[in-house]
C-alpha positions as CSV (number, residue, x, y, z in Angstrom):
1,X,94.9,-9.3,-83.5
2,X,95.7,-13.0,-83.0
3,X,93.9,-13.0,-79.6
4,X,90.8,-11.7,-81.3
5,X,90.9,-14.4,-84.0
6,X,91.3,-17.2,-81.4
7,X,88.5,-15.8,-79.2
8,X,86.2,-15.4,-82.2
9,X,87.0,-19.0,-83.4
10,X,86.3,-20.3,-79.9
11,X,83.0,-18.5,-79.8
12,X,81.9,-19.5,-83.3
13,X,82.9,-23.2,-83.0
14,X,82.2,-23.6,-79.3
15,X,78.5,-22.8,-79.8
16,X,77.9,-25.8,-81.9
17,X,80.8,-28.3,-81.1
18,X,80.7,-31.7,-79.7
19,X,84.2,-31.0,-78.6
20,X,86.4,-28.0,-78.5
21,X,90.2,-28.1,-78.2
22,X,93.1,-25.8,-77.9
23,X,96.7,-26.8,-78.3
24,X,99.9,-24.8,-78.0
25,X,103.6,-24.8,-78.1
26,X,106.2,-22.0,-77.9
27,X,105.4,-20.8,-81.5
28,X,102.0,-22.1,-82.5
29,X,98.4,-22.1,-81.4
30,X,95.6,-24.3,-82.8
31,X,91.9,-24.3,-82.1
32,X,90.0,-27.4,-83.1
33,X,86.3,-28.2,-82.9
34,X,84.2,-31.2,-83.9
35,X,80.4,-31.3,-84.4
36,X,78.9,-34.8,-84.0
37,X,76.0,-35.2,-86.5
38,X,75.1,-38.8,-85.3
39,X,71.9,-37.8,-83.5
40,X,70.5,-36.2,-86.6
41,X,71.3,-39.1,-88.9
42,X,71.0,-42.0,-86.5
43,X,72.3,-45.1,-88.3
44,X,75.0,-46.2,-85.9
45,X,77.9,-44.5,-87.7
46,X,79.2,-41.2,-86.3
47,X,79.3,-38.4,-88.9
48,X,81.5,-35.6,-87.9
49,X,82.2,-32.0,-89.1
50,X,85.6,-30.8,-88.0
51,X,87.1,-27.4,-88.1
52,X,90.5,-26.1,-87.1
53,X,92.6,-22.9,-87.2
54,X,96.3,-23.1,-86.9
55,X,98.4,-19.9,-86.4
56,X,102.2,-20.3,-86.8
57,X,104.8,-17.6,-86.9
58,X,104.9,-17.5,-90.7
59,X,101.4,-18.7,-91.9
60,X,97.8,-19.4,-90.9
61,X,95.9,-22.5,-91.9
62,X,92.1,-23.0,-91.7
63,X,90.6,-26.5,-92.2
64,X,87.0,-27.7,-92.4
65,X,86.1,-31.3,-93.1
66,X,83.5,-34.1,-93.0
67,X,84.2,-37.7,-91.9
68,X,82.5,-40.9,-90.8
69,X,83.7,-42.8,-87.7
70,X,82.9,-46.4,-86.7
71,X,84.4,-49.1,-84.5
72,X,86.1,-52.0,-86.2
73,X,84.5,-55.4,-85.5
74,X,86.8,-57.7,-83.6
75,X,89.1,-54.9,-82.5
76,X,87.9,-53.6,-79.2
77,X,88.6,-49.9,-78.6
78,X,89.7,-49.2,-82.2
79,X,87.8,-46.5,-84.1
80,X,88.5,-45.6,-87.7
81,X,87.5,-42.3,-89.3
82,X,87.6,-41.6,-93.1
83,X,86.8,-38.3,-94.7
84,X,87.5,-35.3,-96.8
85,X,88.5,-31.7,-95.8
86,X,89.2,-28.3,-97.3
87,X,92.5,-26.7,-96.3
88,X,93.0,-23.0,-96.8
89,X,96.3,-21.1,-96.3
90,X,97.3,-17.6,-97.4
91,X,98.2,-18.6,-100.9
92,X,97.2,-22.3,-100.6
93,X,94.1,-24.5,-101.0
94,X,93.7,-28.2,-101.1
95,X,91.1,-30.9,-100.5
96,X,92.9,-33.8,-98.8
97,X,91.4,-37.2,-98.0
98,X,92.1,-38.2,-94.4
99,X,92.2,-41.4,-92.3
100,X,92.4,-41.4,-88.5
101,X,92.7,-44.4,-86.2
102,X,92.1,-44.1,-82.5
103,X,92.8,-46.8,-79.9
104,X,91.3,-46.6,-76.5
105,X,93.5,-48.6,-74.1
106,X,91.6,-51.3,-72.1
107,X,92.3,-50.1,-68.6
108,X,89.9,-50.7,-65.7
109,X,87.8,-48.0,-64.0
110,X,90.6,-47.0,-61.6
111,X,92.7,-45.6,-64.5
112,X,91.3,-42.6,-66.5
113,X,90.3,-43.2,-70.1
114,X,93.5,-43.1,-72.3
115,X,93.8,-43.3,-76.0
116,X,96.3,-43.0,-78.8
117,X,95.4,-41.5,-82.2
118,X,97.2,-41.2,-85.5
119,X,96.0,-39.3,-88.5
120,X,97.2,-38.7,-92.1
121,X,95.8,-36.2,-94.6
122,X,96.9,-36.3,-98.2
123,X,96.0,-34.3,-101.3
124,X,97.8,-35.1,-104.5
125,X,98.2,-32.4,-107.2
126,X,94.7,-33.1,-108.6
127,X,93.2,-32.1,-105.2
128,X,95.5,-29.1,-104.7
129,X,94.5,-25.6,-105.9
130,X,95.8,-22.1,-106.2
131,X,99.7,-22.3,-105.9
132,X,99.6,-25.7,-104.2
133,X,101.2,-28.8,-105.7
134,X,100.3,-31.3,-102.9
135,X,99.5,-31.4,-99.2
136,X,100.6,-33.9,-96.6
137,X,99.9,-33.8,-92.9
138,X,100.4,-36.5,-90.2
139,X,99.8,-36.4,-86.5
140,X,100.3,-38.6,-83.4
141,X,98.4,-37.9,-80.1
142,X,98.1,-39.4,-76.7
143,X,95.0,-38.4,-74.8
144,X,93.8,-38.8,-71.2
145,X,90.4,-37.9,-69.7
146,X,91.5,-36.3,-66.4
147,X,88.0,-35.0,-65.4
148,X,84.8,-36.2,-67.0
149,X,84.6,-34.6,-70.5
150,X,88.0,-32.8,-70.0
151,X,91.0,-34.3,-71.8
152,X,94.6,-33.4,-71.7
153,X,96.6,-34.4,-74.7
154,X,100.1,-34.2,-76.2
155,X,101.1,-34.8,-79.8
156,X,103.3,-34.2,-82.8
157,X,102.2,-32.7,-86.1
158,X,104.0,-32.3,-89.4
159,X,102.3,-30.3,-92.2
160,X,104.1,-30.2,-95.6
161,X,102.6,-27.8,-98.1
162,X,104.3,-28.2,-101.4
163,X,103.9,-25.3,-103.8
164,X,104.4,-25.4,-107.6
165,X,107.7,-23.6,-107.3
166,X,109.1,-24.8,-104.0
167,X,108.4,-27.2,-101.0
168,X,107.4,-25.6,-97.7
169,X,107.1,-27.4,-94.4
170,X,104.5,-25.3,-92.7
171,X,104.7,-27.0,-89.3
172,X,106.9,-29.6,-87.6
173,X,106.3,-29.5,-83.9
174,X,105.3,-31.0,-80.6
175,X,102.3,-29.6,-78.8
176,X,100.1,-30.0,-75.7
177,X,96.5,-29.2,-75.3
178,X,93.2,-29.3,-73.5
179,X,89.9,-30.6,-75.1
180,X,86.4,-30.1,-73.7
181,X,83.8,-32.5,-74.9
182,X,80.1,-31.7,-74.5
């Protein structure tokens, strides 16, 4: 069943994505896709639609969000993304705000493009629904473009889904992955 869900997610999101990624560890698998809407809007800011599906041993989490990305003036290689997303678990729903910062290291052409990214998603109780009390997620990733448009990355994620009656850490793990940009 899990293989069918992953395959269907790849087909559905891969058809429209500006990038498609898969990351794994011993216990979890996550499929992530991003659609870049910049060409349709065309004002110099990148507007992104992001989706992801995380399957853990105990729960599943589906996310879909919208964000805007731009470079910061005076900070070469630094990109900042701000946005809003919907998070849906088995008995859980939230609408966290997110902030992501990505720094591309200033290497010369002999070294592949390398970047570091950090992200935080937070929904207080007013943006948490169903049995949810709050939602907090943070990630750190290191990424290297090993072949044109193919990236290898490694990272750490912590997803804390607090319910009204108890606190539950959905995921706290290291992972590795492959991302294809097109």
